[in-house]
C-alpha positions as CSV (number, residue, x, y, z in Angstrom):
1,M,113.1,245.0,30.3
2,L,116.6,245.9,31.4
3,A,115.9,249.6,31.0
4,F,112.7,249.3,33.0
5,A,114.6,247.6,35.9
6,A,117.4,250.2,35.7
7,L,114.7,253.0,35.9
8,F,113.3,251.5,39.1
9,I,116.8,250.9,40.6
10,F,118.5,254.2,39.9
11,K,115.5,256.6,39.7
12,S,113.5,255.2,42.6
13,R,114.0,258.3,44.8
14,A,112.7,260.6,42.0
15,I,109.7,258.3,41.5
16,V,108.9,258.2,45.2
17,R,109.2,262.0,45.5
18,K,106.6,262.4,42.7
19,I,104.2,259.8,44.1
20,C,104.3,260.7,47.9
21,K,103.3,263.9,49.7
22,P,106.0,266.2,51.0
23,D,104.7,265.6,54.6
24,D,105.8,262.0,54.4
25,F,109.4,262.9,54.2
26,E,109.4,265.2,57.3
27,E,109.0,262.4,59.8
28,N,112.0,261.9,62.0
29,A,112.0,258.2,63.1
30,K,113.9,257.1,66.1
31,L,115.7,253.8,66.4
32,F,114.2,251.2,68.7
33,A,117.5,250.9,70.6
34,E,120.6,252.9,71.1
35,R,123.6,252.6,68.7
36,N,125.6,250.5,71.1
37,I,122.8,248.0,71.5
38,V,122.5,247.6,67.8
39,Y,126.3,247.1,67.6
40,E,126.2,244.5,70.4
41,I,123.4,242.5,68.6
42,A,125.3,242.7,65.3
43,L,128.6,241.5,66.9
44,T,126.8,238.6,68.7
45,L,125.2,237.5,65.5
46,M,128.4,237.8,63.5
47,G,130.2,235.7,66.1
48,L,127.6,233.0,66.0
49,I,127.6,232.9,62.2
50,V,131.5,232.7,62.1
51,I,131.4,229.8,64.6
52,I,128.6,228.0,62.9
53,W,130.4,228.3,59.5
54,S,133.9,227.4,60.8
55,L,133.1,224.6,63.3
56,P,132.2,221.8,60.8
57,E,135.3,222.5,58.7
58,F,137.5,222.5,61.8
59,I,136.1,219.2,62.9
60,V,136.7,217.6,59.5
61,N,140.2,218.9,59.4
62,F,140.9,217.8,62.9
63,R,139.7,214.3,62.2
64,Y,141.8,214.1,59.1
65,Y,144.8,215.4,61.1
66,L,144.3,212.7,63.7
67,Q,144.0,210.0,61.1
68,M,147.3,211.1,59.5
69,T,149.1,211.3,62.8
70,E,147.9,207.8,63.6
71,F,149.7,206.5,60.4
72,H,152.7,208.8,61.0
73,M,152.0,210.8,57.9
74,A,151.6,214.2,59.6
75,Q,155.1,215.5,58.9
76,D,153.7,218.0,56.4
77,R,152.7,221.6,57.5
78,S,149.8,221.5,55.0
79,L,147.8,219.5,57.6
80,T,148.2,222.0,60.4
81,T,147.5,225.1,58.4
82,P,143.8,224.5,58.1
83,L,143.6,223.6,61.8
84,I,145.3,226.9,62.7
85,I,143.0,228.9,60.4
86,G,139.9,227.2,61.6
87,G,140.9,227.7,65.2
88,L,141.6,231.4,64.6
89,K,138.1,231.8,63.0
90,I,136.5,230.1,66.0
91,A,138.5,232.3,68.4
92,V,137.5,235.4,66.6
93,G,133.8,234.3,66.8
94,L,134.1,233.6,70.5
95,I,135.8,237.0,71.1
96,A,133.1,238.7,69.2
97,I,130.4,237.0,71.4
98,F,132.1,237.4,74.8
99,Y,133.3,240.9,74.3
100,A,130.4,242.2,72.3
101,R,129.4,244.7,74.9
102,S,132.9,246.2,75.3
103,I,133.5,246.4,71.6
104,S,130.0,247.9,71.0
105,L,130.6,250.6,73.6
106,F,134.0,251.4,72.0
107,L,132.5,251.6,68.5
108,A,129.5,253.8,69.7
109,K,131.9,256.1,71.5
110,S,134.2,256.5,68.6
111,S,131.4,257.0,66.1
112,S,129.8,259.7,68.3
113,A,133.2,261.4,68.7
114,E,133.5,261.5,64.9
115,K,130.1,263.2,64.6
116,S,131.1,266.0,67.0
């Protein structure tokens, strides 16, 4: 069974070449959008995912920090480190969302310059 799966995984291109006609491989498909639009969508989605994953953890750590400061037990740096890391994750997510267009234009320009 493992050999059969490996055959399909590693030799799929050879199998497809034998099954399909040569005319099927000559089609030149265009993207539905330009490269910078795809980068912008990817950056926006990445920013949203980072915020969605980081926000609950940040809220829990913030509540714990507030409880410890209420009882004057927040003298340790181990309470502030998760808050700083969570805040940085949220900041990176917000930067990715708000500056998605600028970053995508820069990435599209630099990738087109590498091709030339």
